C-alpha positions in Angstrom: -13.2 -58.0 94.5 -15.9 -59.3 96.8 -15.0 -56.8 99.4 -15.0 -53.8 96.6 -18.6 -55.4 95.7 -19.4 -54.9 99.1 -18.4 -51.3 99.6 -20.0 -50.7 96.7 -23.4 -52.0 97.9 -23.6 -50.0 101.3 -22.4 -46.7 99.2 -25.9 -47.5 97.3 -27.2 -48.0 100.1 -26.4 -44.5 101.7 -27.1 -42.6 98.5 -30.7 -43.6 98.9 -31.0 -42.7 102.6 -28.9 -39.3 101.7 -30.9 -38.9 98.9 -33.8 -39.2 100.9 -33.1 -36.8 103.6 -32.0 -34.3 101.0 -35.6 -34.4 99.7 -37.1 -33.2 103.3 -33.9 -30.9 104.4 -32.8 -29.8 101.0 -36.0 -29.2 99.2 -38.8 -29.1 101.6 -36.6 -27.1 104.5 -37.1 -29.8 107.0 -34.1 -30.6 109.1 -35.0 -33.9 110.5 -33.5 -36.1 112.9 -35.7 -39.2 112.1 -34.4 -40.9 108.9 -32.8 -44.0 110.8 -36.1 -44.5 112.4 -37.7 -44.8 108.6 -34.5 -46.8 107.8 -35.2 -49.2 110.6 -39.0 -49.6 110.1 -38.0 -50.5 106.5 -35.7 -53.2 107.6 -37.8 -54.8 110.0 -40.9 -54.7 107.8 -39.1 -56.2 104.9 -37.5 -58.9 107.1 -41.0 -59.8 108.8 -42.9 -60.1 105.1 -39.8 -61.9 103.8 -39.9 -64.6 106.6 -43.8 -64.5 106.9 -44.9 -65.0 103.0 -43.1 -65.8 99.7 -43.9 -62.6 98.2 -41.5 -61.0 95.1 -39.1 -58.1 95.5 -41.3 -55.4 94.0 -44.5 -56.3 96.3 -42.2 -56.3 99.4 -41.0 -53.2 98.1 -44.3 -51.5 97.7 -45.6 -52.8 100.9 -42.3 -51.5 102.8 -42.6 -48.2 101.1 -46.5 -47.9 102.1 -46.2 -48.6 105.5 -43.3 -46.5 106.4 -44.6 -43.3 104.1 -47.7 -44.3 106.6 -46.0 -44.2 109.4 -44.3 -40.9 108.9 -47.7 -39.1 109.0 -47.6 -39.7 112.4 -45.0 -37.3 112.7 -45.2 -34.9 109.8 -49.1 -34.2 110.6 -48.5 -33.5 114.2 -45.2 -31.7 114.0 -45.0 -30.2 110.3 -46.2 -26.7 111.3 -43.4 -26.3 113.8 -40.7 -24.3 113.2 -37.2 -24.4 113.3 -35.6 -26.4 116.8 -39.3 -27.1 117.7 -39.5 -29.8 114.4 -36.3 -30.8 114.9 -36.9 -31.9 118.4 -40.1 -33.5 117.4 -38.6 -35.4 115.0 -35.7 -36.6 117.6 -38.4 -38.0 119.5 -39.7 -39.8 117.0 -36.6 -41.5 116.2 -36.0 -42.0 120.3 -39.5 -43.8 120.1 -39.0 -45.8 117.2 -35.7 -47.0 118.4 -37.3 -48.0 122.0 -39.8 -49.9 120.2 -37.7 -51.4 118.0 -35.3 -52.4 121.1 -38.1 -53.7 123.3 -40.5 -55.2 121.3 -39.1 -58.7 121.5 -41.8 -60.6 120.4 -41.5 -59.1 116.9 -37.9 -57.6 116.7 -36.1 -60.1 119.2 -34.7 -57.0 120.9 -30.9 -57.0 121.5 -30.5 -60.3 120.2 -32.1 -59.2 116.9 -33.2 -61.2 113.8 -30.3 -63.6 111.9 -30.7 -65.6 108.8 -32.7 -63.3 107.1 -33.5 -64.9 103.2 -32.8 -63.0 99.8 -35.6 -61.3 97.8 -37.1 -63.2 95.0 -38.1 -61.5 91.5 -40.9 -64.2 90.7 -42.4 -65.6 93.8 -39.4 -67.9 95.0 -39.0 -68.6 91.1 -35.7 -66.6 90.8 -34.0 -66.0 94.0 -31.6 -63.0 94.8 -28.6 -64.5 96.5 -24.9 -63.9 96.7 -23.2 -60.2 95.8 -23.6 -60.2 92.2 -27.2 -60.3 91.9 -27.6 -58.1 95.2 -25.5 -55.5 93.5 -27.2 -55.7 90.2 -30.3 -55.4 92.1 -28.9 -52.2 94.2 -27.4 -50.5 91.3 -30.6 -50.8 89.4 -32.8 -49.4 92.5 -30.1 -46.7 93.6 -30.2 -45.4 89.7 -33.9 -45.5 89.5 -34.1 -43.3 92.9 -32.0 -40.8 91.6 -33.4 -40.5 88.2 -37.1 -40.2 89.9 -35.3 -37.6 92.4 -33.9 -35.9 89.5 -36.9 -35.8 87.3 -39.1 -34.7 90.4 -36.8 -31.5 91.3 -37.6 -30.1 87.4 -41.2 -30.9 87.9 -44.3 -29.0 89.1 -44.2 -30.0 92.4 -40.3 -29.5 92.7 -40.4 -25.9 91.6 -43.0 -25.7 94.3 -40.7 -26.8 97.1 -38.1 -24.4 95.8 -40.6 -21.5 96.2 -41.5 -22.8 99.6 -38.2 -23.3 100.4 -37.5 -19.6 99.2 -40.2 -18.0 101.2 -43.0 -20.3 102.1 -45.4 -17.0 103.4 -45.2 -15.9 100.0 -46.4 -19.1 98.6 -49.5 -19.5 101.3 -50.3 -16.0 100.2 -51.1 -17.5 96.7 -53.0 -19.9 98.2 -51.2 -22.9 98.5 -51.4 -25.8 100.7 -47.5 -25.3 101.9 -48.0 -28.0 104.7 -49.7 -30.5 102.4 -46.5 -30.4 100.2 -44.3 -30.5 102.7 -46.3 -33.7 104.4 -45.9 -35.4 100.7 -42.1 -34.8 100.5 -42.0 -36.4 103.9 -43.9 -38.9 103.1 -41.8 -39.7 99.9 -38.7 -39.2 101.7 -39.5 -42.0 104.2 -40.5 -44.3 101.7 -37.2 -44.1 100.0 -35.3 -44.7 103.4 -37.7 -47.9 104.3 -36.5 -49.3 100.9 -33.2 -48.9 101.6 -33.5 -50.4 104.9 -35.2 -53.5 103.6 -32.5 -53.9 100.9 -29.9 -53.5 103.5 -32.0 -56.6 106.0 -32.0 -58.7 102.9 -28.2 -58.5 101.9 -26.6 -58.3 105.6 -28.8 -61.0 106.5 -29.0 -59.9 110.2 -30.3 -56.8 111.8 -30.6 -55.4 115.9 -31.5 -51.8 116.8 -27.9 -50.9 117.0 -28.2 -50.4 113.2 -30.8 -47.6 113.7 -30.1 -45.5 116.1 -30.3 -41.4 116.7 -26.6 -41.5 115.5 -27.4 -42.6 112.1 -29.6 -40.0 111.7 -27.1 -37.5 112.7 -24.5 -39.8 110.4 -26.8 -39.5 107.3 -27.1 -35.2 108.0 -23.4 -34.9 108.1 -23.1 -37.1 104.9 -25.9 -34.4 103.5 -24.1 -31.1 104.4 -20.8 -32.8 103.4 -22.0 -33.1 99.9 -24.1 -30.1 99.8 -27.9 -29.6 99.8 -30.6 -28.8 97.6 -29.3 -30.8 94.5 -28.9 -34.4 93.6 -25.2 -34.6 93.0 -24.1 -33.1 96.5 -25.7 -36.4 98.2 -24.0 -38.7 95.9 -20.5 -36.7 96.9 -21.7 -36.2 100.9 -22.3 -40.3 100.7 -19.1 -41.3 98.6 -17.5 -39.1 101.1 -18.4 -40.5 104.2 -18.4 -44.3 103.1 -15.0 -44.7 100.8 -12.8 -41.8 102.8 -12.9 -44.6 105.9 -12.4 -47.6 103.5 -9.3 -45.9 101.9 -7.8 -45.1 105.1 -7.4 -49.2 106.1 -5.4 -49.4 103.1 -3.0 -46.7 104.0 -0.6 -49.2 106.4 -0.9 -47.2 109.7 0.3 -49.5 112.8 -2.4 -51.8 114.1 -1.9 -50.9 117.6 -3.5 -47.4 116.9 -4.7 -47.4 113.6 -8.8 -47.2 114.4 -7.8 -43.8 116.4 -5.7 -42.5 113.9 -8.4 -43.2 111.4 -10.9 -41.4 113.2 -8.7 -38.0 113.5 -7.9 -38.1 109.9 -11.4 -38.2 109.1 -12.7 -36.1 111.7 -9.9 -33.3 110.3 -10.9 -33.9 107.0 -14.7 -33.1 108.2 -13.3 -30.0 109.8 -11.7 -28.8 106.8 -14.6 -29.4 104.8 -16.7 -27.3 107.0 -14.4 -24.4 107.0 -13.3 -24.3 103.7 -16.2 -25.5 101.4 -19.4 -24.7 104.4 -21.8 -24.9 101.4 -20.4 -28.5 100.5 -18.6 -30.3 98.2 -20.8 -29.4 95.6 -21.1 -25.8 96.5 -24.2 -23.3 96.5 -27.5 -24.9 96.8 -28.8 -25.8 93.1 -32.2 -26.1 93.0 -32.8 -25.7 89.0 
């Protein structure tokens, strides 16, 4: 049973990550390759505050979201006006810079050795500790539900409709005197804050982090989940996260020969991805929906 709860916890983490990527890629029309960077920043910042201070979960969550949101301004202000491939390359560069800092700043991040023994969160300055799979599962379910509710409300808000208009034709929106760059910067900051919160939750739950959890391929993995599920709506990212997390776990129980189980699972997983892209190129949830 704990194994099932563990998978559910990881699924919630990736639902948050894919939803955060959808906010920039699906709603703001900004294809980013640095979601894992904000994921890692959130994990390390949350870990440092857990070790150094006896803050409650809500306070650490706010600090993590503020730090990751502000760090996104470094890349968004510099590159949000870039178009197409140039913006993608800029975000990729930011991802590589963050990974290099995490890898080499050994005084803070411990480099390749990672940080072990990360304590759990507490709800009231040490009075109520969140320790063990069951309290952590309840916490992540509440946070994930809150993120889904918030983004769903955001999508139907005036700001969400403005993002839809910018995605459709940003030039026309600018002709009406709207600051499209500022709108995208806010979307970028909010997206990074959600990814950072997911990182802090992941670090506290697993109890150990190192640079290998936040490389460029993790950003690519998050984007793959987004495009598999479908962009521009709330249901698509959830379906995409469920697909990339649950399918490999399901394949573990097929009864494949141990000597080649890992390779066969990878082949089946890859074939499934190709089939989805061929027969459902808009993702599992179909066409982009921006109500």
